[in-house]
N, C-alpha and C positions, 0 to 999 in steps of 0.2 A: 402598426400591425404586430400581432403576437402569434406564437405557434401553440396549438392546442396539444396537450398530452392526453393520450388515451391509455387507460389502465389495461394492461395486457394480462397481468396475473397478480394475485395476492398470495404470497408464499409465507405460511406460518412458520415461526421458529420452532425447532425441535425441542428446545429447552426453555424453562421458565425464565423470563427476563430478570427476575429478582435474584437469580443465582448464577447467571451467565452473562458473558459479553454479548454484544450485538451479533446477530446472524449475518453471514456474508454469502454472496453468490460468487463462485470462482469458476475458472475454466472457460475455454472458448466455446462458441456455438457448437452444439452436438455433443459436448462433453461437460455440461454444466454440473456443478455440485453446490448444495447448500451446506455450509459448515458453520459450526458454533462451538465455542469453548467455555467450559466452566472449570472450577478448580480440579475436579476429579477426572475429566475426560474431554475429548474432542469428538463431536458427532458429525458425520458426513453422510449426506443423502444425495443420490443421483437424481437429476432433474431431466425431464424430457424437453423437447423443443418449445413446448408451451409453458415451461417453468413449473410444471406439476411434478410432484415427487413420484419417481418410478416405484413399482411394487417392491416390497421388502421393508425391513425395519431400519435400514441404513447401517453404517459401519461405525463402531465406537473404538476409540483409541484411549486406553488409560493414560492419564497424564502423570509425569514423574514429579511435578512440583506445582504449586498453585499458579493460577494464570497471571497474577500480578508480578510474578518472578521471571518474566521473560516473554518471548513471542513463539510462534509456531507456524507450521505450514503443512498441508496435506498434499501428497503426491497426486499428479493428474489422474492416475488410475485408482486412487484411494487405497493403495496397497500398503502405504506407509505414512506415518506422521513424524515430522521432525520438530523437536522442541529446542529452541535456543534459550538456554537458561543462564544463570549467573556465573556458573563455573564450567559448563559443558554444553555441547550440542549432542542431543541424543535422538536416535531414530528408533521408533517404537512401532511394532506390528499390531494389528487388531487384537491378537491374543494377549497382548501385554508384554510379549517377549521383546527384549532390547536387541535390535539387530546390530547396532554399533553405537559407540560413543567417542567423541573427540573432546578431550578436556583442554581448557585454556585458562588464561588469567582471569581473576575475579573482576566482575563488572562493578563492584563497589569500589569507588575511586581510591580510597585510602588504604585498601587491603592489598597486600603483596603476597598473600598466601596462594598456593595452588591447591584448591580443595579437591578432595576425592569423592565427596558426596554432598547432596543437598542437606543432609542431617547435620553436617558440621556447622552450618550457619543459619539453619532454619529459625532458631529462636534468638538469634543475636540482634539486639536493637539497632546496632550500627549498620546492619545489612538489610534493613526493612525497605529502603527506597534506593535500590541500585540503579545505575544506568543500564542500558540493554543494547544488544545487537539484534540480528535477525537472520533468517534463512530464506532461501527461495529455490524452488525446483526449476530446472531447465524445462523447456517446452515439451521435451520427450520424456521427462521424468527420470532420466538416467544420471543426472548430476544434481548435487546439492551445492549451492553457493552459500557460504556462511560468513557473516561479518562478526568477528569475535574480538575480545580484548586479549592482547598478547601478554606474556609470551605463551606459546605452546610449549609443552614439555619438549626439551631439546634445545631451548634457547631462543633468543630473539632473532629476527631477520637481520637487524642492525641496531646499534646503540640508538636509543631514543624512539624506537618504534612503539606506538601505543596500541593502535587497532590493526588487525590483520584481516585480509580477505582471502578466503579459502575456496578451492574447488574440490569437492569430495565425491567419490564414487558412491552413488546412492545404494548400490547393492552391498558393497563390502565395507564402506566407511573409510577406505584408504584416501588420505589426502593427496590429491593429484598435483596441486599447485597452490602456492601461497604468495601473497604480495603485501607490501605495506599499504594500508588504506590511507595513510597520511591524514589522519583525523584523530580526534579524541571525542567520541560520540556520547551523547545522552540517549540516543535512540536512532533507529534506522529502519528502512524497509527496502525489499528487492522488487524489481519489475523485470520479468524475463522477456527476452526477445521472443515474439510469437512464433517465429519460424526457425531461428538459428539457435540450437541449444548451447552453442559455444559463445554466446553473447548475453550479457546481463547488465541491467542498470541498478545502481545502488544509491539511494537518497539518504543522506546522513543528517541528523539534527544535532547541533552542538549547543542547544539552548540559545542564549543571546549572542553567542560568539559567531554564529553563522550556520550555513546549511551546505556543506560540501556535496557535490554531485560527482559520482564516479561511474565510468563505463568500462566494463571488463570484456576482454576477448581472450579466449583460451584456445590455442592452436593444437592442443593435444600434448604439449610439452611445457609451454611457457604461458603464464598469465600476464597479459599486458593490460595495464590500467591507465586509462585516460582520465586526468583530473580536469573535468569540464569547467567547473566553476566552484567558488567557495561560498556562493550566496544564492543557490537555486534549489528548489524542491521539485523533484521529478514526479509528475502525477499520472502520466499516461504515455503509452506507445501506440502508434497507428497500427492497423492490422498487418501492414507489411513490415513493421518494425523500423522503417526508414525515418520516421519523424517522432520527435519527443514533445510532449506538452510540459511546460514548466511554469512555475510561479516563483517570483523572487521572494527571498526570505522576509523582506519587508511588506510583502503582499501588494505591492503597487504595480508590478509588471507581469503580465501574462504573455507567453511567447510559444511559438512552434519552432523547433530547432532540428537540425540534422544530427546524426549520431556522433558527430565530432563536437557538438555543442554550439555550432554557429546558428544564429537566428536566420530562418528562412526569410528572404526579402519581403518586407511589408507585413510580416506576421508577428509583430510585437505591439502590445497595447498597454497604455497607461490607464488604469481604472478611472482616474480623475478626469481624463480626457474623453473616453469613449462611453462611459456609463452615465446616462441621464439621472437627474435627481430622483429620489424615491417619490412615488405619487403622493405619499403622505406628508412630504416636506412642504413647508410654506416658505414664502419669501423671507420670513424672519429667521429661517434656519441657515442663512447664508454663511454664518461663521462656524457651522458644524463641520467636523472632519468629513471628507468624502467617503464614498464606498470604497472598499478594497476587495481584492480577490480572496476567495476562500482557498485553502489548500485542498481542493476537491475537484472532481470531474475527470474528463478524459475524452477519448475519441469514440464517437458513435459509428463512424466509418472512416475511410481514409482521409476525408476532407472536412468532416463536421465534428465540432467539439460540443460537449455539454459542460458548462462552467457555472460557477455561482459567485455571487458577491455578498458581502456582509456589510450591514450598515453599522458604523463604528459605535454609535451610542445606543443601539438596540431599541430605540424608541418606537420603531415601526414594525416590530415583530421579526419574523425570520427573514433571512436574506432572499435575494432574487436569483432565479436560474435563467440561463441564457443559452441559446444556440449560436454557434459561431461558424460561419461559412468561410473556410480558409482559402477558397478560390478567389476571394476578393469581391464577390458579387452580392453577398447577402448581408454582410455586416453582423451586428449583434441583434438578435431577436429574442424578446422575453418569452418565457414559457408560461402558459396558463394551465392550471390543473383543475380537475373537477372535484378534488378532495383537498382538505388542508394538508400541506406538506411542511414538515418541521425539521428536516435534515438536509444536509448537502447531497448532491447527486453522485452516484457511482456509475461510471460508464461500464456497460457490459459488452459492447460491440454488437454487430449485427443490427444496429439501429435502436438498441434498447439501453435503458438505464434504470437504476433502482434508487428508491428512497426508503428510509426507515419510518415506520408508523410512530406517532407520538408516544405510544405505549411501549415501543421498542420490541414488540413481539411479532411483527409482521413486516416483511419486505414487500413493497409495492414496485412492480416492474412496469415501466412505461415505454410507449413508443409514440411516434408522431401521428397526429390525427389530421394534420393539415393546418393552413393558416386561418386566422380569424381577424376581422377588422377591429 
């Protein structure tokens, strides 16, 4: 048996795909936004409950540096965009005004300079491919959590500190708390707790060296960081924020965990064990490497996951998508689509998920249409 996906909406990208990154849908139900970044700006458009663009031209935030020189995030109310760059975290208003900036160490690994501006290294060949950090807004938009390369002006937290994790007041830019991230990142991304603005997940990639997972709790004075694992990618949080979806760095294990990192009983799966052979495989393919989990997916609701697998040799086209019932009653159910799907799924909550069109200029939003034999 499989599950049928029904197309709920087709959301066109606001910018041409040739000059911009892929569009994304952010925010919880009732506060959806379509956002997209090109070298010059970030565009954010409010969406209604049917994922249609609300009236208006959207909000545009001028970008301080090209998109390949860092990451970015838009506030839940679209009042501010924060750019995590090579040398600084900068908050920009729609007018282009810089609300605040926090400078930090350079993300190019061999550089020990503390740059004052992007222009200092914009044309330097040795800074063309730096590592990067990331930023994330709290659920209420009042805090910015920032993963940066140390040291900040004023010195290191302690000798040997490489990456730092900051909690910043989104209004003023004041650094409220900082902690050693205990990592040396190539990249990272944040996942905010959906209800508690004082909690945040940070998934860090160190290339082949591992994937440290951090969970932060800020009590108004102290930032406490739990080092959950050195080999996990955090992909999603349940609507309550009580459960985490993770995939191992080697892409062999998918798991549901509590906020302390412990696997919920019975909710860890080895792709080689639970995923059946691809329908296109034959008996002669027995020596081929098995399917493995994509670093994609998330919670559709408190107990249901949307996940995907990739076939290691690519012989059968795109990977497969699966519904996972974490109550233990439904197992893994493949998802059938009425249209070709060529990307991994992104969970949107509220029973919906999105995939990117092959041309990368439309987001398809899906919901369940019921089982099929």
